[in-house]
MIBARO-301931 format. One record per atom (N, C-alpha, C): residue in three letters; x, y, z; atom name. Coordinates in nm, 2 decimals. Example, Ala and Ser with C-alpha at 12.3 -4.5 7.8 and 13.67 -1.06 7.14 Angstrom:
<sites>
residu;px;py;pz;atome
ALA;1.32;-0.57;0.78;N
ALA;1.23;-0.45;0.78;CA
ALA;1.32;-0.33;0.78;C
SER;1.28;-0.22;0.71;N
SER;1.37;-0.11;0.71;CA
SER;1.29;0.00;0.79;C
</sites>
This chain:
<sites>
residu;px;py;pz;atome
MET;0.76;16.30;-1.13;N
MET;0.85;16.27;-1.20;CA
MET;0.86;16.10;-1.19;C
THR;0.83;16.02;-1.29;N
THR;0.85;15.89;-1.23;CA
THR;0.98;15.82;-1.27;C
LYS;1.04;15.75;-1.19;N
LYS;1.18;15.71;-1.19;CA
LYS;1.19;15.57;-1.27;C
GLU;1.28;15.56;-1.36;N
GLU;1.28;15.41;-1.42;CA
GLU;1.34;15.30;-1.31;C
ILE;1.27;15.21;-1.32;N
ILE;1.33;15.07;-1.24;CA
ILE;1.38;15.00;-1.33;C
LYS;1.49;14.94;-1.31;N
LYS;1.54;14.83;-1.43;CA
LYS;1.54;14.71;-1.32;C
ILE;1.53;14.58;-1.39;N
ILE;1.55;14.46;-1.35;CA
ILE;1.70;14.40;-1.38;C
PRO;1.77;14.34;-1.27;N
PRO;1.88;14.30;-1.32;CA
PRO;1.87;14.20;-1.43;C
ASN;1.96;14.18;-1.52;N
ASN;1.96;14.04;-1.62;CA
ASN;2.10;14.03;-1.66;C
ALA;2.10;14.00;-1.75;N
ALA;2.25;13.92;-1.83;CA
ALA;2.31;14.05;-1.86;C
ASP;2.28;14.16;-1.91;N
ASP;2.35;14.26;-1.95;CA
ASP;2.44;14.33;-1.81;C
HIS;2.31;14.33;-1.71;N
HIS;2.34;14.39;-1.60;CA
HIS;2.33;14.32;-1.50;C
PRO;2.39;14.20;-1.45;N
PRO;2.39;14.12;-1.33;CA
PRO;2.39;14.16;-1.20;C
ILE;2.31;14.15;-1.09;N
ILE;2.35;14.16;-0.96;CA
ILE;2.33;14.05;-0.87;C
THR;2.42;14.00;-0.80;N
THR;2.40;13.90;-0.71;CA
THR;2.44;13.93;-0.59;C
ILE;2.35;13.86;-0.48;N
ILE;2.38;13.87;-0.33;CA
ILE;2.42;13.75;-0.27;C
GLU;2.51;13.76;-0.20;N
GLU;2.54;13.63;-0.16;CA
GLU;2.57;13.66;0.02;C
ALA;2.52;13.55;0.10;N
ALA;2.60;13.55;0.24;CA
ALA;2.74;13.50;0.23;C
ASP;2.81;13.64;0.33;N
ASP;2.98;13.61;0.30;CA
ASP;3.01;13.55;0.45;C
THR;3.08;13.45;0.44;N
THR;3.14;13.38;0.56;CA
THR;3.23;13.46;0.63;C
ALA;3.31;13.54;0.57;N
ALA;3.42;13.61;0.63;CA
ALA;3.37;13.70;0.73;C
ARG;3.48;13.75;0.85;N
ARG;3.46;13.85;0.94;CA
ARG;3.49;13.98;0.86;C
VAL;3.39;14.07;0.86;N
VAL;3.43;14.19;0.80;CA
VAL;3.44;14.32;0.91;C
VAL;3.53;14.37;0.92;N
VAL;3.56;14.49;1.01;CA
VAL;3.58;14.59;0.92;C
VAL;3.49;14.72;0.97;N
VAL;3.49;14.83;0.93;CA
VAL;3.57;14.93;1.04;C
SER;3.66;14.98;0.99;N
SER;3.74;15.07;1.10;CA
SER;3.78;15.23;1.03;C
VAL;3.82;15.35;1.11;N
VAL;3.90;15.46;1.08;CA
VAL;3.99;15.46;1.20;C
GLU;4.10;15.47;1.10;N
GLU;4.24;15.47;1.19;CA
GLU;4.25;15.34;1.27;C
ASP;4.23;15.36;1.42;N
ASP;4.23;15.27;1.52;CA
ASP;4.07;15.22;1.58;C
THR;3.98;15.32;1.51;N
THR;3.85;15.30;1.59;CA
THR;3.77;15.21;1.48;C
VAL;3.72;15.10;1.58;N
VAL;3.61;15.00;1.48;CA
VAL;3.49;15.08;1.48;C
ILE;3.43;15.07;1.35;N
ILE;3.29;15.12;1.33;CA
ILE;3.20;15.02;1.33;C
ALA;3.23;14.89;1.28;N
ALA;3.13;14.79;1.26;CA
ALA;3.22;14.63;1.24;C
ASP;3.15;14.55;1.30;N
ASP;3.20;14.41;1.30;CA
ASP;3.13;14.30;1.27;C
THR;3.14;14.20;1.20;N
THR;3.02;14.12;1.18;CA
THR;3.06;14.01;1.10;C
ARG;3.00;13.92;1.09;N
ARG;3.01;13.75;1.02;CA
ARG;2.89;13.75;0.97;C
ALA;2.79;13.84;0.95;N
ALA;2.66;13.85;0.88;CA
ALA;2.66;13.92;0.76;C
ALA;2.78;13.97;0.70;N
ALA;2.79;14.05;0.60;CA
ALA;2.71;14.00;0.45;C
LEU;2.68;14.07;0.38;N
LEU;2.66;14.02;0.23;CA
LEU;2.72;14.09;0.17;C
SER;2.75;14.01;0.05;N
SER;2.82;14.07;-0.09;CA
SER;2.76;14.08;-0.21;C
LEU;2.76;14.22;-0.24;N
LEU;2.68;14.24;-0.35;CA
LEU;2.79;14.25;-0.48;C
ARG;2.75;14.20;-0.56;N
ARG;2.81;14.20;-0.71;CA
ARG;2.71;14.25;-0.81;C
GLU;2.78;14.37;-0.85;N
GLU;2.71;14.44;-0.94;CA
GLU;2.76;14.45;-1.10;C
GLY;2.74;14.41;-1.20;N
GLY;2.80;14.45;-1.33;CA
GLY;2.95;14.43;-1.32;C
GLY;3.02;14.50;-1.38;N
GLY;3.16;14.50;-1.37;CA
GLY;3.23;14.58;-1.23;C
TYR;3.16;14.63;-1.16;N
TYR;3.20;14.67;-1.02;CA
TYR;3.25;14.60;-0.95;C
GLU;3.34;14.62;-0.84;N
GLU;3.39;14.56;-0.76;CA
GLU;3.30;14.50;-0.64;C
PRO;3.32;14.41;-0.60;N
PRO;3.21;14.34;-0.46;CA
PRO;3.18;14.46;-0.37;C
VAL;3.07;14.47;-0.31;N
VAL;3.08;14.58;-0.20;CA
VAL;3.00;14.48;-0.07;C
TYR;3.04;14.49;0.04;N
TYR;2.99;14.44;0.18;CA
TYR;2.89;14.52;0.22;C
TYR;2.77;14.44;0.22;N
TYR;2.68;14.51;0.30;CA
TYR;2.65;14.46;0.44;C
LEU;2.67;14.54;0.55;N
LEU;2.68;14.49;0.68;CA
LEU;2.54;14.50;0.75;C
PRO;2.52;14.43;0.86;N
PRO;2.37;14.45;0.90;CA
PRO;2.39;14.58;0.98;C
LEU;2.30;14.67;0.97;N
LEU;2.29;14.79;1.08;CA
LEU;2.29;14.76;1.21;C
ASP;2.26;14.67;1.28;N
ASP;2.27;14.62;1.41;CA
ASP;2.42;14.56;1.44;C
ASP;2.52;14.56;1.32;N
ASP;2.62;14.51;1.39;CA
ASP;2.74;14.66;1.38;C
VAL;2.67;14.79;1.33;N
VAL;2.77;14.88;1.32;CA
VAL;2.78;14.95;1.51;C
VAL;2.88;15.01;1.57;N
VAL;2.90;15.06;1.66;CA
VAL;2.77;15.19;1.70;C
PRO;2.69;15.15;1.82;N
PRO;2.58;15.25;1.86;CA
PRO;2.69;15.39;1.86;C
GLY;2.60;15.49;1.79;N
GLY;2.62;15.62;1.78;CA
GLY;2.75;15.62;1.67;C
ALA;2.79;15.56;1.61;N
ALA;2.90;15.58;1.50;CA
ALA;2.80;15.66;1.38;C
LEU;2.73;15.65;1.37;N
LEU;2.65;15.68;1.21;CA
LEU;2.56;15.78;1.29;C
ARG;2.54;15.91;1.19;N
ARG;2.45;16.02;1.18;CA
ARG;2.38;16.03;1.05;C
PRO;2.23;16.00;1.05;N
PRO;2.18;16.08;0.91;CA
PRO;2.23;16.16;0.84;C
SER;2.27;16.18;0.72;N
SER;2.31;16.29;0.66;CA
SER;2.20;16.34;0.57;C
SER;2.17;16.45;0.51;N
SER;2.05;16.45;0.42;CA
SER;2.08;16.41;0.25;C
ALA;2.19;16.36;0.22;N
ALA;2.22;16.31;0.10;CA
ALA;2.17;16.20;0.08;C
GLN;2.11;16.20;-0.06;N
GLN;2.05;16.08;-0.11;CA
GLN;2.07;16.07;-0.27;C
THR;2.06;15.94;-0.34;N
THR;2.10;15.93;-0.45;CA
THR;1.99;15.84;-0.49;C
TYR;1.98;15.78;-0.64;N
TYR;1.88;15.71;-0.68;CA
TYR;1.96;15.60;-0.78;C
CYS;1.94;15.47;-0.78;N
CYS;1.98;15.36;-0.83;CA
CYS;1.89;15.28;-0.92;C
PRO;1.87;15.28;-1.06;N
PRO;1.72;15.24;-1.11;CA
PRO;1.71;15.09;-1.07;C
TYR;1.84;15.02;-1.01;N
TYR;1.87;14.84;-0.98;CA
TYR;1.81;14.84;-0.84;C
LYS;1.83;14.92;-0.77;N
LYS;1.80;14.92;-0.62;CA
LYS;1.72;15.01;-0.54;C
GLY;1.74;15.13;-0.63;N
GLY;1.60;15.23;-0.56;CA
GLY;1.67;15.35;-0.48;C
GLU;1.61;15.41;-0.37;N
GLU;1.66;15.54;-0.30;CA
GLU;1.77;15.47;-0.22;C
ALA;1.87;15.57;-0.23;N
ALA;2.00;15.56;-0.14;CA
ALA;1.99;15.64;-0.05;C
SER;1.98;15.62;0.10;N
SER;2.00;15.74;0.21;CA
SER;2.18;15.70;0.25;C
TYR;2.19;15.81;0.30;N
TYR;2.36;15.80;0.34;CA
TYR;2.37;15.85;0.50;C
TYR;2.48;15.83;0.55;N
TYR;2.50;15.87;0.71;CA
TYR;2.68;15.92;0.70;C
ASP;2.65;16.01;0.78;N
ASP;2.81;16.04;0.84;CA
ASP;2.84;15.95;0.92;C
VAL;2.98;15.91;0.97;N
VAL;3.06;15.83;1.02;CA
VAL;3.11;15.96;1.15;C
ILE;3.06;15.94;1.27;N
ILE;3.08;16.03;1.39;CA
ILE;3.21;15.92;1.48;C
LEU;3.33;16.01;1.46;N
LEU;3.43;15.94;1.55;CA
LEU;3.44;15.96;1.68;C
ARG;3.50;15.89;1.78;N
ARG;3.49;15.94;1.92;CA
ARG;3.55;16.08;1.98;C
ASP;3.65;16.11;1.87;N
ASP;3.71;16.26;1.89;CA
ASP;3.65;16.36;1.86;C
GLY;3.53;16.35;1.76;N
GLY;3.42;16.45;1.68;CA
GLY;3.45;16.48;1.55;C
GLN;3.56;16.39;1.54;N
GLN;3.57;16.40;1.36;CA
GLN;3.46;16.32;1.29;C
VAL;3.45;16.42;1.15;N
VAL;3.32;16.32;1.09;CA
VAL;3.37;16.27;0.93;C
ARG;3.34;16.19;0.91;N
ARG;3.34;16.14;0.75;CA
ARG;3.21;16.15;0.69;C
SER;3.20;16.27;0.65;N
SER;3.07;16.30;0.58;CA
SER;3.05;16.19;0.45;C
ASP;2.93;16.17;0.46;N
ASP;2.85;16.06;0.35;CA
ASP;2.94;15.94;0.33;C
ALA;3.00;15.87;0.46;N
ALA;3.08;15.76;0.41;CA
ALA;3.00;15.63;0.39;C
VAL;2.84;15.64;0.45;N
VAL;2.81;15.51;0.44;CA
VAL;2.67;15.52;0.39;C
TRP;2.63;15.43;0.31;N
TRP;2.48;15.43;0.22;CA
TRP;2.42;15.29;0.26;C
THR;2.26;15.34;0.26;N
THR;2.17;15.23;0.29;CA
THR;2.07;15.22;0.16;C
TYR;2.01;15.13;0.13;N
TYR;1.87;15.11;0.10;CA
TYR;1.79;15.08;0.19;C
ARG;1.68;15.17;0.24;N
ARG;1.61;15.12;0.35;CA
ARG;1.50;15.05;0.26;C
SER;1.42;15.08;0.15;N
SER;1.33;15.01;0.10;CA
SER;1.39;14.97;-0.06;C
PRO;1.48;14.87;-0.08;N
PRO;1.53;14.83;-0.15;CA
PRO;1.44;14.75;-0.28;C
TYR;1.46;14.78;-0.40;N
TYR;1.39;14.72;-0.50;CA
TYR;1.37;14.54;-0.48;C
PRO;1.28;14.48;-0.49;N
PRO;1.25;14.34;-0.47;CA
PRO;1.35;14.26;-0.51;C
ALA;1.43;14.28;-0.67;N
ALA;1.54;14.20;-0.70;CA
ALA;1.66;14.21;-0.62;C
VAL;1.68;14.34;-0.53;N
VAL;1.77;14.33;-0.43;CA
VAL;1.72;14.35;-0.27;C
GLU;1.59;14.29;-0.25;N
GLU;1.55;14.33;-0.10;CA
GLU;1.64;14.28;-0.01;C
ALA;1.72;14.16;-0.02;N
ALA;1.84;14.11;0.05;CA
ALA;1.90;14.22;0.15;C
ILE;1.94;14.33;0.08;N
ILE;2.04;14.44;0.12;CA
ILE;1.94;14.52;0.22;C
ALA;1.80;14.52;0.26;N
ALA;1.73;14.63;0.35;CA
ALA;1.78;14.57;0.48;C
GLY;1.81;14.69;0.55;N
GLY;1.85;14.67;0.67;CA
GLY;2.01;14.65;0.68;C
HIS;2.07;14.68;0.60;N
HIS;2.20;14.68;0.57;CA
HIS;2.28;14.80;0.50;C
VAL;2.39;14.83;0.57;N
VAL;2.47;14.95;0.52;CA
VAL;2.61;14.90;0.48;C
ALA;2.63;14.99;0.37;N
ALA;2.77;14.95;0.27;CA
ALA;2.86;15.10;0.33;C
PHE;2.96;15.08;0.30;N
PHE;3.08;15.21;0.35;CA
PHE;3.17;15.21;0.21;C
TYR;3.20;15.34;0.21;N
TYR;3.28;15.40;0.07;CA
TYR;3.44;15.36;0.15;C
THR;3.50;15.29;0.06;N
THR;3.63;15.24;0.12;CA
THR;3.74;15.34;0.09;C
ASP;3.71;15.47;0.01;N
ASP;3.82;15.55;0.02;CA
ASP;3.77;15.67;0.16;C
ARG;3.71;15.64;0.27;N
ARG;3.66;15.71;0.36;CA
ARG;3.68;15.61;0.47;C
VAL;3.66;15.51;0.46;N
VAL;3.72;15.42;0.59;CA
VAL;3.77;15.28;0.54;C
GLN;3.82;15.20;0.62;N
GLN;3.90;15.10;0.59;CA
GLN;3.77;14.97;0.62;C
VAL;3.81;14.90;0.51;N
VAL;3.70;14.78;0.50;CA
VAL;3.78;14.64;0.53;C
ALA;3.79;14.56;0.61;N
ALA;3.88;14.45;0.61;CA
ALA;3.80;14.33;0.61;C
ALA;3.83;14.23;0.55;N
ALA;3.75;14.09;0.54;CA
ALA;3.89;13.99;0.60;C
GLU;3.86;13.91;0.69;N
GLU;3.94;13.80;0.73;CA
GLU;3.89;13.68;0.72;C
</sites>
């Protein structure tokens, strides 16, 4: 089955910009990621989403999950669970586009976090 690929346009714009804020992702008092190299992705009428370099995530904090979704504008999304020091798991709390479509290729190597499962703060 061929998946539909859509190009961002005036009816469904997507912009990606480097963000100068320090972005810290945490669960309660445990920091999961900390960066000054986040990208801010704005898509259509959705709230902006921070994409953080995978290299700025605390080693061992993420575990690949089996979940996958598809976005016709960005491509195949893969997910991670967040693993806390005490063994708690926040399932499918993180997503990434390992091979995003050309229009959004800047987010390759970056991850985004569901703000209902972790805290994302920009300073």
